[in-house]
C-alpha positions as CSV (number, residue, x, y, z in Angstrom):
1,C,-13.5,-5.9,7.1
2,N,-13.6,-9.1,8.1
3,P,-14.2,-9.5,11.7
4,D,-11.4,-12.2,12.3
5,R,-8.8,-9.6,11.1
6,P,-9.0,-6.2,12.8
7,V,-7.2,-3.3,11.2
8,R,-3.7,-2.8,11.6
9,H,-1.6,0.1,11.9
10,L,1.9,0.3,11.4
11,S,4.5,2.7,10.7
12,L,7.6,2.2,8.4
13,G,8.5,5.9,8.7
14,N,5.0,6.5,7.3
15,P,1.9,5.6,8.5
16,H,-0.2,2.6,7.3
17,S,-3.3,0.8,8.1
18,V,-4.3,-2.7,6.7
19,V,-7.5,-3.9,6.2
20,G,-8.3,-7.7,5.6
21,V,-11.2,-8.2,3.5
22,D,-12.3,-11.2,1.7
23,D,-12.8,-9.6,-2.2
24,I,-10.5,-6.6,-2.5
25,D,-12.5,-5.7,-6.1
26,A,-16.0,-5.6,-3.8
27,V,-14.2,-2.1,-1.9
28,D,-14.6,1.3,-3.1
29,L,-11.3,2.0,-1.9
30,C,-11.1,5.3,-3.5
31,D,-13.9,6.5,-1.0
32,L,-12.3,4.7,1.8
33,G,-9.0,6.3,1.6
34,E,-10.4,9.6,1.4
35,R,-12.1,9.3,4.8
36,V,-9.1,8.6,6.4
37,P,-6.8,11.3,4.6
38,H,-3.4,11.3,6.8
39,I,-2.5,7.5,6.1
40,N,-1.6,5.1,3.5
41,L,-4.5,2.5,3.4
42,E,-4.1,-0.9,2.1
43,I,-6.9,-3.6,1.5
44,V,-5.5,-7.7,1.5
45,S,-6.8,-10.6,0.7
46,P,-5.3,-13.9,0.8
47,G,-3.9,-15.8,-2.3
48,P,-3.8,-17.0,-4.7
49,E,-0.9,-18.4,-3.6
50,P,-0.2,-20.1,0.1
51,D,2.3,-17.6,0.4
52,A,0.9,-14.5,-1.6
53,I,-1.5,-11.8,-0.8
54,T,-3.5,-9.6,-3.2
55,M,-3.5,-5.8,-2.3
56,R,-4.4,-2.4,-3.6
57,V,-3.6,0.8,-2.0
58,H,-4.7,4.5,-1.6
59,E,-1.9,6.5,-0.8
60,R,-2.1,10.0,1.3
61,G,-2.2,13.1,-0.8
62,V,-2.0,10.9,-3.9
63,G,-5.3,8.8,-4.1
64,L,-5.3,5.2,-5.7
65,T,-2.0,4.1,-7.0
66,Q,-0.5,0.7,-8.6
67,A,2.1,-0.1,-6.1
68,C,3.6,1.1,-2.8
69,G,6.6,-0.6,-1.6
70,T,6.2,0.5,2.2
71,G,2.6,-0.7,2.0
72,A,3.6,-3.9,0.4
73,C,5.7,-4.5,3.6
74,A,3.1,-3.3,6.0
75,A,0.6,-5.7,4.4
76,A,3.0,-8.8,4.3
77,E,3.3,-8.4,8.2
78,A,-0.6,-7.9,8.6
79,A,-0.8,-11.4,6.4
80,L,1.8,-12.7,8.6
81,T,0.1,-11.8,12.0
82,W,-3.1,-12.7,10.6
83,G,-2.7,-16.0,8.9
84,L,-3.3,-15.3,5.4
85,V,-0.2,-16.6,4.4
86,A,1.6,-20.2,5.7
87,Q,3.5,-19.4,8.8
88,S,6.3,-21.1,7.5
89,A,6.8,-19.0,4.6
90,D,10.2,-17.2,4.2
91,A,9.0,-14.8,2.3
92,V,5.5,-12.8,1.0
93,T,4.5,-12.4,-2.4
94,V,2.3,-9.2,-2.8
95,H,0.3,-8.9,-5.8
96,M,-0.5,-5.6,-6.9
97,P,-2.3,-3.6,-9.8
98,G,1.4,-2.5,-10.7
99,G,3.5,-5.4,-10.4
100,D,4.5,-8.1,-7.7
101,A,6.5,-7.3,-4.9
102,V,8.3,-10.2,-2.5
103,V,8.6,-9.0,1.3
104,H,11.0,-10.9,3.2
105,I,10.3,-10.3,7.4
106,N,12.9,-11.1,9.8
107,R,10.7,-12.3,12.7
108,D,13.3,-12.0,15.3
109,T,14.0,-8.2,14.6
110,T,10.9,-7.4,12.5
111,E,13.0,-5.9,9.9
112,A,11.3,-6.3,6.3
113,T,13.5,-6.5,2.7
114,L,11.5,-5.7,-0.2
115,T,12.3,-7.4,-4.0
116,G,10.6,-6.5,-7.0
117,P,11.6,-5.7,-10.8
118,A,12.3,-1.8,-11.7
119,V,10.8,-1.1,-15.3
120,F,11.5,2.1,-17.2
121,T,8.6,3.6,-18.2
122,G,9.5,6.8,-20.0
123,E,11.6,9.8,-20.0
124,V,10.9,13.4,-18.8
125,M,12.8,16.7,-20.0
126,V,11.8,19.5,-17.8
127,T,12.7,23.2,-19.1
128,L,13.9,25.6,-16.1
């Protein structure tokens, strides 16, 4: 954890804790996430663009996931608060292993809007 960026706890209908780190690949997120089982844990680092962050997530009850929409919103808010992205940025791009999302945060209302691609990955048939 970077001492200049303490853990930021947020609720977006579900609990999130965002941790700022210098190198997200150096963190054993699986181990760290299991130590705090009742929250969604995001680790973020700045960039690579001035208005972007890179994020990995451990979701409560699931484990490591490729992406998380509410986690991206929480991480974007933390990045703006910590100054990881330009304060003049209208939106924060969140790079995740499963793909990128863009978060717009209204600073007057603190409402977040998430945009990103929807990708069809397969079809499942369930017989009841």
